N, C-alpha and C positions, 0 to 999 in steps of 0.2 A: 707836336713835342718829340726829342728825339731820346734815346736812349739815356744818354749822360741826364737830363733832365728827371727822367726817371727813377734813377740811381740817385740823384742830391735829394730828390725828394721822399726817397725811401731811407737815405741816411738821414734825412733831417727829423723825419716821423720817430727813428732808433731811438734818436737821439730825446727826442722829447718824452718819448714814454718811459724812458730811461729817468728821469726828473720826476715822472709821476711816480714810478716807484719809491722814489727815496723821499716821497711825503710821508708824514703817520699816516697810520691806517684810517682814521678816521676822515682826513684830509683827503685820505685816495678811496673813500667809498662815495665821498662828495659830489669829485672831481669825475667819478665815473656816470654817475648820477648826472651829471650836468650834463659831459658829453652825449648820453644820450637820449635827454631833452634836445639836445642844441641839434646834435645830426636828426633829427625827426623835423626840428619846426626853423631851426638857426639858419643863420646868412647862406646865400650862396657859397660865399669865398672861404667859408669855414675850415676848409680842408688845409687851403694855402693861405688862408688869414692871419690878422695877430690876434685873434680870438685867446686861442685853447691857451698858445704860448704866456699870454700875459695875464687866464687866471692862474695859471702855474707858478709863473713870478710872484705874484698876488698870493696865493697860499706860501708859497716859500717863506715870504716875509712873517706872516704872518705867524708859522710854524718854529719862524726863529725867535719872535715874540714872544713866542709860549702861551700864543692864544689858542683858546679851540675854534674848529672850525666854524661851527654854529654862530659862537660871537663874531667873527667875521664878516656874514653873510645875512644871517638869521636864519629862521626857523623853516620858512618857506622856500625851498631851490628852486621851483618854477618862474616864482615870482624875482627872483634875484637875477634869475637869467633873462625873461623879460625883459627885464629892466636895462638888462646889459646889451640887449639886438633891438632897443625900438626905434633907434633912429636906421635899422640899416635893412637892406630888400632882403625878406625872407622866401623858401620857400613856399611859403601861404599865399605872400603877393605872386607870385610869379605864376603861379597855379591859377589863384583868381584874375589875373591879368590874360593865361593863355584862354583859358576859358570865354573869359568878355570879348575875348576878339573873333570867338567863331562865330560863325550864322547859326540862329537859333533856329527852330522848325518853322515859322512863320515867316524868317527870311529867302529860306531855301527855293 
């Protein structure tokens, strides 16, 4: 990764966070909770992938339509996030694969 890639990535992240800050307060709170949850269990390509910007797009549209954030996603934020990443390779999948590929004590 070159220095230009790093700088471009930072610019994109700053633009993304500016969009999040422009959301109504209830949307911002839910987005932050979703972001925290997804960084713990989410897809491996989360920082560079389309998921987080897609959530902001979805929230911007909902806010523009005058809907509350819980009207859009329901009351179970974790279940909504799990549904978003159900077909993605997650950190848990990678961990399971790495543990499964290690020889056990009986195999050594």
